[in-house]
N, C-alpha and C positions, 0 to 999 in steps of 0.2 A: 599817457595824455600828448599829443600832437606839441612839438617846439619848432620854433622858429628861429635860427641861432645866427645871428650877423656878427661877422668879423671881420676887422681891419683890413684893408686891401694888402696892407702892408705883413700882414700874419703869416705866421707859418702855419697853414689849413691842413697839410697832413697832421702835423705835431697836435693840433685841436682836436683834427677827429678822433687819434688816440687818445684821448683825454678823455672825450666824450664814451668812446666805446668803454673804455674804463669802470664809466660810470654805469654802464650797463644800457647804454642807449646806442637804437640801432638807428645808423645817420647815411644820408645819401645826400647830394649834391641839389641842390634847390637852383639857386639862380649865383651866375657870377657877374660883376659888371667893374666899371668905375668908382661903385658907392661901395664896393667891397662883394664881399662873397659871404654868401649864407649854404646854410645845412638845413632841412630836416628829419628833427628826431620822429620814427616813426611810432606809432598808437600802442604800438605792441612791448614798444622799451620796456627796462623799467622804469619805477616811479622815478624821476630824478631832482633833487631839491634845485629848485630854479637859480636863488640865490646864490647854492654853490657853481653854477653852471656860471653864471653871469663874472664870479673872480677869476675863471680861467684867462691867461694874460691871451690878450689879443680879441677876447668878444666883447661887442661892441653892446649889445644888443641881445634881449632874448624875448620872445612873443609868444603868448599862450592861447591861440584859438579860442574862443567862447566856446562851452562844453554842449553838446546836444543835447546831454539827458543832466539838466542842474538840477534836479529834484531828486533823483539818485543820488545824485553826488553829496545833494544835503544831509543826506542818511543815512552816510560810512560811519561806520563805525558804532550804530545803533542798532539795538534789536527787534525785529518788528512783536508785537504786542499782538498778541488773539487771546481776547476776552481774559487777561493775567497773565498767560501763558507768552512766556519771552522766548522768540526763537532769533538766533542768530549771534552777532560779535556779545563775546563776553558771556557766555549761556551753554550749560552743557547739552547734550546733543539729545536732541526731542525724537522719539520713536513713535510715529504714525503707521496705523497696520489695521487690516479689516479685508473683505474679499472685495474683489475686483468688481464685480454685480452684488449689490443687495435681492439676493433670490429668495427670503420668506422673513417675517417679524421673529422665528425662534432661532432660525439659522442665525441673524445678525445681532441677536441677545449672548447666545451663546459665545460667539468671536469675543465680542466685549467684555463680555466677565473676562477672557481669558489674555486678552488687550491689557485690562488694566491692573488684571493681576503680576502680569509680568513686567510692570513698570512701563506700559504704552500709554501716554497724554492722550492720544489724538485718535478718534475713531473715522477711518476712510471706509468708502462703499462706492457704487454708481448708484443712482436712482435713476437719470437719466445716462446709456452707455452707447456712445458712440462707436459703432463695430463696420467692418468691414463691407461684409455681405449684408442685403436687405433682408435675409430669409433669417439670419442667429438673432439670439435672444438680447434684448435691450435695454432691459429692466423695467420696474415693475414702477417708474415716473412720480409722482405726488403721492404716492400712500408710501412707498419706500422710502423718502423723505421725513415719513414721518417713525417710521420704525426705527431710524441712524438716530434722531433726536432722543425718541424714547430710550434707548439702549443706553446712548451715552449719557443723556442724566442720571440713568440709573446708577452707572458706576465711575461716574464724576470724569467721562472725559468732555472733550472738545470735539463736534465733528470736521470732517472736511468732503466736500462732495463737487461734484462736475459740472457746473451749470455750460449746458449745451448752446440753448439760444437766447435772443432776446426777451421772446415770450414769457420764460420762467426764471425770468431774472429775480422779481418781487419774490418768487417762494423758494430759489431757494438762496436768496440771501436773507431771507428770515428763518429760516432754521440753521443757517451752515452758519460756524464761526472764524472757518476757513475757507473762501470762496475760489476753487479749484478751473483755471482756465485750462481744458487742456492741448496738449501739443497741436493738432489740427486746429485749433483757432487762435496760435497764437498772435496771431496779425490780422485777425477779426475783429476792424479797427470800430467798429458800430458796437459788436460783445463789450469791447473793452471798455468806450465811454461809458455804455448802457451800466456793468457792474462797478466802473469806478463813481458813478452819479451816487448808487444806494451809498458811497460812504463804509464800501466792505472792504476787509481784510481778504487777499487775494492768493493763493499759491501759482503762479503764472508757470507750466510747464513748458518747457523750450523745444521749437518747433524740430519735426526729423530735420529738418535742412535748416534750418536757423541759426543763424552767426550770431555769435555772443555780443555784437553792436545793435542787432534786429532784436534779441531778447531784451537787451536793456532797453532797445526804444520802447518796446510793446510796453514793459514797466513804467515807462513815463510817462505812455499815453495816462495807465491805471491812475497816476499818481495825480497829473494833469485834469483828469476828469472830477477826480475826490476821492480816491481811493485812501482809506486809512492804514494802509502799510501793505507791501510787497515780499513775499515771500519766493525765489526761485529755487527751481526744481529740474535737475539736469536727469533726463531720463532714457537716454540715448539718441546720439544721430546717426544719420545716412550710412551704412557702411558698405564698403566695395568686397566683403567677406562674405559669402552666409551663412558660415559657421556661429558666427554670432550676427545675433539679427542688426543692432544696432551698434555703435561705436559708443561704449560710456566713456563719457570725454570729464576725467577726472582733473584733466588740466585746465577745463575752464573751472571747476569745480576751486580748484586752488587758487586761481586767479582771481573771482568774485568773492571767496574768503580772506586771503591772506592779502592783496592787493586792495580793491576797491570795498572790502570789507562789509559786504552787503552779506544779510541772510539768504543761504543756499543748503540746500536738502538734496539728496538723491533716490533714485525713486530705481533700484535696481534691477526690480521684476520686471520692467519693462523694457528695459534696458538691452540686455538677452534672449528673455525668454522662456529661460529653462530652469528648475528651480536650483538646480546641482551646483550652479555656479552662484546664487545670491549669497551666499555666508560668506566668500573672498571678498566680492565685491563689494560687501556691507563695509567688512574690518578695511579695505582700500579706501572706500570713501570715505568713512569719519578719520583715515591718516592724511585724506588731501585736505582736508578743514572744513568737511561737509557737517553745517548744525545739524543734522538730523536725519533718520532716513523713513522711507513711503514704502512700507512693505504691502504684499498681496497673500494674505495668509486664507485659510478653508481647513475647516476640520476632514472633508475628504475632496480631497482638490481632486482626482479620479473621475467623481461626480458631477463637479461644478458647470453651472450652466456657461459661463465664459472663461477663457485664458487659466485653465485649471494644471496647464504645464509650466506656469512659473507662481504658481502659489503655493509657498510654502506650507506644509502639515502644522498643526498645532505644538507636535514636538520638538521637531525643528526649529520653529519659533520661540517657544519659550528657553530653549539652549542658547539661541543668539542673544535674547532679550539679556539672559542671564551675563553672557559674556561679555557684552560690549552698552549695555546701561544699568544704572544705577536702579537696585529695584524697591517699591514701596517698603518701607518698614510695616513689619506686622502687628497687630495689635491685641492685647489681651482682653477677655472680657470680664 
């Protein structure tokens, strides 16, 4: 948060600046005049105890400008509930997995079975899939929503799937437990309002060029419109290095998890677009404080109709799940 700190005209400004910096605050001169001197503490500073700042000798007053995301701040420290599944602070990490795009009823059923047996809690899959090329496979639409719901129910999973337009909001919200707003639509405010108005619980992906403030503001739009809850999803931001398609911002994950105490998960599949780095990035994401992972998996990635290069094969996925997630207890007949 930003703080405006006013000090007495006779106070030692440099000494006070040093004490504020010792608290982890990034300080700049705000204004100076006959009424005294003021410092501005930048929003990216460490969280500070305002009362502790006020006790510094020479500090006259501390002002805290009103938050631009009050609804998000009101939920700090609380997990997001997705039909009895809790995601966020105080909860164990949640595994979400499935194909990039739902290709067939049989395929999604096969994947759902393995996701469930591996400790997964949420089945992901694109029924409507945004593609850069208009000639690429873009999903089976409403039919695929039914396939997702049927497979998830059969294996006791929740469903997360993307909504791409206002025209299909009602249908997607009726099927999905967690409605995904994709990276391209993070600032599509008409879509955010439409989804929020359905009282949906939302998985909000970060835009490829979105700042953390813009990302949180989009979440605020959803809550203001009536969304039941928001889980943030880091999926990589624009990078200058072509060797890694996107830059997976684990600093943002740590900030949101440990400081903002907001539910946040990581999608390492989209971050770099290559399966050989998904396992180490998954470990790093959970170590940084992510409350879950969103992974792309496919029985035969080489034949996937979309994004096969970033999909884990089932053996690798099961090994990763055994390493990082609590496995379901087996039952005896």
